[in-house]
C-alpha positions as CSV (number, residue, x, y, z in Angstrom):
1,M,41.2,14.8,17.6
2,S,39.2,18.1,18.1
3,A,36.1,18.1,20.1
4,I,34.4,19.8,16.9
5,A,36.0,16.6,14.4
6,E,34.7,14.1,17.4
7,E,31.2,15.5,17.6
8,V,31.0,15.2,13.7
9,V,31.9,11.7,14.0
10,D,29.5,10.9,16.7
11,S,26.5,12.7,14.6
12,A,27.7,10.4,11.2
13,A,27.5,7.1,13.5
14,I,24.2,8.1,15.0
15,A,23.3,8.8,11.6
16,S,23.9,5.5,10.1
17,A,23.0,3.5,12.7
18,S,19.6,5.3,12.5
19,T,19.4,4.4,8.8
20,K,20.2,0.7,9.2
21,R,17.5,0.3,11.9
22,K,14.4,0.9,9.5
23,P,10.9,0.5,10.7
24,L,9.3,-3.1,10.1
25,W,6.6,-2.3,7.6
26,Q,9.7,-0.5,5.1
27,L,11.5,-4.1,5.6
28,A,8.1,-5.9,4.8
29,I,7.2,-3.7,2.0
30,R,10.9,-4.4,0.5
31,N,9.9,-8.5,0.3
32,P,8.7,-9.6,-2.9
33,A,6.4,-12.0,-0.8
34,V,4.8,-9.4,1.2
35,I,4.2,-7.4,-2.2
36,F,2.8,-10.5,-4.1
37,G,0.5,-11.7,-1.3
38,G,-0.6,-8.0,-0.4
39,V,-1.9,-6.9,-3.9
40,I,-3.9,-10.1,-4.2
41,L,-5.7,-9.7,-0.8
42,L,-6.1,-6.0,-1.6
43,I,-8.2,-7.0,-5.0
44,M,-9.8,-9.4,-3.0
45,V,-11.0,-6.7,-0.9
46,A,-11.7,-4.7,-3.5
47,I,-13.8,-7.1,-5.1
48,A,-15.6,-7.8,-1.8
49,I,-16.4,-4.2,-1.3
50,L,-17.1,-3.5,-4.8
51,A,-19.2,-6.5,-5.7
52,P,-22.4,-4.8,-6.6
53,F,-20.8,-2.6,-8.7
54,L,-19.1,-4.9,-11.0
55,G,-21.8,-5.9,-13.3
56,T,-23.4,-8.5,-10.8
57,V,-27.1,-9.3,-10.2
58,D,-28.7,-10.6,-7.1
59,P,-26.9,-13.7,-6.0
60,T,-29.9,-15.6,-4.8
61,R,-32.2,-14.8,-8.0
62,I,-33.5,-18.3,-9.3
63,D,-34.2,-18.2,-13.0
64,P,-35.2,-21.8,-14.3
65,A,-35.2,-20.7,-17.8
66,S,-31.4,-20.0,-17.4
67,R,-30.4,-23.2,-15.8
68,N,-27.0,-24.7,-16.3
69,K,-25.6,-22.0,-19.1
70,R,-22.2,-22.2,-20.0
71,P,-19.8,-19.2,-19.1
72,G,-19.9,-16.5,-22.0
73,T,-23.8,-17.1,-22.5
74,E,-26.2,-14.1,-23.3
75,L,-29.0,-14.5,-21.2
76,T,-32.5,-12.6,-21.7
77,V,-33.6,-11.4,-18.1
78,R,-37.4,-10.9,-17.6
79,H,-38.4,-8.3,-15.1
80,D,-41.3,-8.0,-12.5
81,D,-42.6,-4.9,-14.4
82,G,-42.6,-7.1,-17.8
83,T,-39.6,-5.7,-19.6
84,T,-36.5,-7.9,-20.9
85,T,-32.8,-7.0,-20.8
86,K,-29.9,-8.9,-22.1
87,R,-26.9,-9.8,-20.1
88,I,-23.8,-12.0,-20.5
89,A,-23.4,-14.6,-17.5
90,Y,-19.6,-14.4,-17.5
91,M,-19.2,-17.7,-15.4
92,G,-22.2,-19.4,-16.4
93,T,-25.5,-20.2,-14.4
94,D,-25.9,-23.4,-11.7
95,S,-28.6,-25.6,-11.5
96,L,-31.1,-23.2,-10.3
97,G,-30.3,-20.2,-12.9
98,R,-28.4,-18.3,-10.5
99,D,-25.4,-16.5,-11.9
100,V,-22.3,-18.0,-10.9
101,Y,-20.3,-14.8,-11.3
102,S,-22.4,-12.9,-9.2
103,R,-22.3,-15.4,-6.5
104,V,-18.6,-16.0,-6.8
105,L,-17.9,-12.4,-6.2
106,Y,-20.3,-11.9,-3.2
107,G,-18.7,-15.3,-1.8
108,T,-15.7,-13.5,-1.7
109,R,-17.3,-11.3,1.4
110,V,-18.1,-14.3,3.8
111,S,-14.7,-15.7,3.1
112,L,-12.6,-12.6,3.9
113,I,-15.3,-11.8,6.9
114,V,-14.7,-15.5,8.2
115,G,-10.9,-15.3,7.7
116,I,-10.4,-12.1,9.4
117,S,-12.7,-12.5,12.3
118,V,-11.2,-16.2,13.0
119,A,-7.8,-14.5,13.1
120,V,-8.3,-11.4,15.4
121,L,-10.3,-13.3,17.8
122,A,-7.9,-16.5,17.9
123,V,-4.9,-14.2,18.3
124,A,-6.7,-11.9,20.9
125,L,-7.8,-15.1,23.1
126,G,-4.7,-17.0,22.6
127,L,-2.6,-14.1,23.5
128,M,-4.4,-13.4,27.0
129,I,-4.6,-16.9,27.7
130,G,-1.2,-17.7,26.5
131,M,0.5,-14.7,28.8
132,V,-1.3,-15.9,32.0
133,S,-0.3,-19.6,31.2
134,G,3.5,-18.6,30.4
135,Y,3.8,-16.2,33.4
136,I,1.5,-17.6,36.2
137,R,3.4,-20.7,37.1
138,W,0.7,-22.3,39.3
139,A,-2.1,-21.7,36.1
140,D,0.2,-23.1,33.4
141,G,-0.3,-26.9,33.9
142,F,-4.2,-26.5,34.4
143,I,-4.4,-24.1,31.2
144,M,-1.9,-26.3,29.2
145,R,-3.9,-29.6,29.9
146,I,-7.1,-27.7,28.4
147,M,-5.4,-27.1,25.5
148,D,-3.8,-30.1,25.1
149,G,-7.3,-31.9,25.0
150,L,-8.9,-29.3,22.5
151,M,-5.8,-29.9,20.3
152,A,-6.3,-34.0,20.7
153,I,-9.6,-33.3,18.7
154,P,-9.2,-32.7,15.0
155,G,-10.0,-29.3,14.2
156,I,-12.5,-29.7,11.7
157,L,-14.3,-32.6,13.5
158,L,-14.5,-30.2,16.2
159,A,-16.0,-27.3,14.0
160,I,-18.4,-30.1,12.6
161,A,-19.8,-30.9,16.3
162,L,-20.0,-27.1,17.4
163,V,-22.1,-26.4,14.3
164,S,-24.2,-29.2,14.4
165,I,-25.3,-27.9,18.2
166,W,-26.2,-24.5,16.8
167,R,-28.0,-23.0,14.2
168,A,-25.8,-22.6,11.0
169,G,-24.8,-19.0,10.1
170,V,-21.7,-17.1,9.7
171,V,-21.6,-16.4,13.5
172,T,-21.6,-19.8,14.5
173,V,-18.7,-20.8,11.7
174,I,-16.8,-18.1,13.0
175,F,-17.0,-19.6,16.6
176,A,-16.8,-22.8,15.6
177,I,-13.2,-22.5,13.8
178,V,-11.9,-19.9,16.4
179,V,-12.2,-22.8,19.4
180,P,-9.9,-25.1,17.6
181,E,-7.3,-22.4,16.7
182,V,-6.8,-20.8,20.2
183,P,-4.6,-23.5,21.2
184,R,-2.3,-23.0,18.5
185,V,-2.0,-19.5,19.5
186,V,-1.8,-20.2,23.2
187,R,1.5,-22.7,22.9
188,L,3.5,-20.1,20.9
189,V,2.7,-17.2,23.1
190,R,3.5,-19.5,26.1
191,S,6.7,-20.3,24.6
192,I,7.7,-16.6,23.8
193,V,6.8,-15.5,27.4
194,L,8.7,-18.6,29.0
195,T,11.5,-17.3,27.0
196,V,11.3,-13.7,27.6
197,R,10.5,-14.1,31.4
198,E,14.0,-14.9,32.2
199,E,15.6,-11.9,30.5
200,P,17.7,-9.9,32.7
201,Y,15.5,-6.7,32.2
202,V,12.2,-8.6,33.2
203,E,14.0,-9.8,36.1
204,G,15.2,-6.2,37.1
205,A,11.7,-5.2,36.5
206,I,10.4,-7.7,39.0
207,S,13.0,-6.7,41.6
208,V,12.0,-3.2,41.8
209,G,8.0,-3.9,42.2
210,T,6.7,-3.4,38.7
211,P,3.1,-4.5,39.1
212,T,2.6,-7.7,37.3
213,F,-0.1,-6.1,34.6
214,T,2.5,-3.4,34.0
215,L,5.3,-5.9,33.4
216,L,3.4,-7.9,31.0
217,M,2.0,-5.2,28.6
218,R,5.3,-3.3,28.6
219,H,8.0,-5.8,28.7
220,I,6.4,-9.1,27.4
221,L,3.6,-8.1,25.2
222,P,5.9,-6.4,22.6
223,N,8.1,-9.6,22.2
224,T,5.1,-11.5,20.8
225,I,3.7,-9.1,18.4
226,A,5.9,-10.2,15.2
227,P,5.1,-13.7,15.6
228,L,1.6,-13.4,16.2
229,I,1.2,-11.2,13.2
230,V,2.6,-14.1,11.1
231,Q,0.5,-16.8,13.0
232,A,-2.6,-14.4,12.3
233,T,-1.9,-15.1,8.9
234,F,-1.8,-18.8,8.7
235,T,-5.0,-18.9,11.1
236,A,-6.7,-17.0,8.5
237,A,-6.0,-19.0,5.8
238,A,-7.0,-22.2,7.6
239,A,-10.1,-20.7,8.5
240,I,-11.1,-19.9,5.0
241,I,-10.3,-23.4,3.9
242,T,-12.5,-25.0,7.0
243,E,-15.5,-22.5,6.4
244,A,-15.4,-23.7,2.7
245,I,-15.2,-27.4,4.0
246,L,-18.1,-27.0,6.1
247,S,-20.1,-25.2,3.6
248,F,-19.4,-27.8,1.0
249,L,-20.4,-30.3,3.7
250,G,-23.7,-28.4,4.0
251,I,-23.3,-27.6,8.0
252,G,-21.5,-24.1,7.3
253,I,-23.0,-21.5,5.6
254,P,-26.9,-21.6,4.7
255,P,-27.1,-22.2,1.1
256,E,-29.2,-18.9,0.5
257,T,-25.8,-16.8,1.6
258,P,-23.3,-17.3,-1.4
259,S,-20.2,-18.7,-0.3
260,W,-17.5,-20.5,-2.4
261,G,-17.9,-23.8,0.0
262,N,-21.8,-24.1,-1.2
263,I,-21.0,-22.9,-4.5
264,M,-19.0,-25.8,-5.3
265,A,-21.1,-28.0,-3.2
266,E,-24.2,-27.5,-5.5
267,G,-22.2,-27.7,-8.5
268,R,-20.6,-31.2,-7.7
269,T,-23.5,-33.3,-9.0
270,L,-23.1,-32.2,-12.5
271,F,-19.4,-31.3,-12.4
272,R,-18.4,-33.5,-15.4
273,I,-20.8,-31.7,-17.5
274,F,-20.7,-28.4,-16.3
275,P,-17.4,-27.7,-14.5
276,H,-17.6,-24.1,-14.3
277,N,-19.7,-24.3,-11.0
278,I,-16.6,-25.6,-9.1
279,L,-13.6,-24.6,-11.2
280,Y,-14.5,-20.6,-10.6
281,P,-15.1,-20.4,-6.8
282,G,-12.2,-23.3,-6.5
283,I,-9.8,-20.8,-8.5
284,F,-11.0,-17.6,-6.2
285,L,-10.5,-20.1,-2.8
286,A,-7.0,-21.1,-4.0
287,F,-5.6,-17.6,-4.6
288,A,-7.0,-16.3,-1.4
289,V,-5.2,-19.1,0.3
290,L,-2.2,-18.6,-1.7
291,A,-1.8,-15.1,-1.3
292,I,-2.2,-15.2,2.6
293,N,0.3,-17.8,3.0
294,V,2.8,-16.3,0.7
295,M,2.3,-12.9,2.5
296,G,2.6,-15.0,5.9
297,D,6.1,-16.3,4.7
298,G,7.2,-13.3,3.8
299,L,6.5,-11.4,6.9
300,R,8.3,-14.5,8.8
301,D,11.3,-13.9,7.1
302,T,11.1,-10.4,7.7
303,L,9.7,-9.8,11.3
304,D,11.8,-12.8,12.6
305,P,15.5,-11.6,13.6
306,K,17.2,-15.4,12.8
307,M,15.7,-15.3,9.2
308,R,15.9,-11.5,8.1
309,K,18.5,-10.9,5.6
310,S,20.9,-7.9,6.4
311,T,19.9,-4.8,4.2
């Protein structure tokens, strides 16, 4: 075979290999689960951002004359200047006359903020602690005993205790949920580091005197990215549920700030007569958690080489 022919064959082989190795994001968007979950999450984000422009009113406005109205009821709103306007309560009103539709849409902001914040903080803290625990042998036992102690306490009970100590609020709830979620991330990262540090390329980097920080950032950190992305989705879903539980129990988000949990808590006393107070926030909560979990499953199938389908 001539040199020109050999060069053409080599170029074709390189081109074929490059087409097979597609970026992870291209593989992810071809997964129906990722698309389904991502679309629902984008809709939730759009609702949270555009809530003031979606026909809502002040979610904290109390109107005793409009108490416990059923969905679709036309209401007469009296303004401070004496004028009146008509509006439709799409999801009814609660026991204080507040519009459930407005409260549910504004409550989307709280749930997404809590979910995203907990996922980011838990992954960031767990990544740092897990890398130190997995790579530095003398610190491993001490760190993991602390993590085991935190995991021995049920997460919801630990969150309740932490919220009870400090004043209720979004920041307190986020901190209370992050603490029990960090050990799970630490154990995941530690297991990855323990495996990767025995690889020949890591041992070769150590033998040539590569600084520890450079070694961790260049050779070990990239191996944790894909599993952490998947873990972050499940952490966000768990955080949204935990926030709803805390708010439902009355120790999470203050009642004046609408969240799905405290909306359901306020409607539970009249649930048999007016189920809409729990039905609509429950549907939003279920769809948000379902979307995150489905997207997490799709990302796991895409990013895990053992589960990724050949394309």
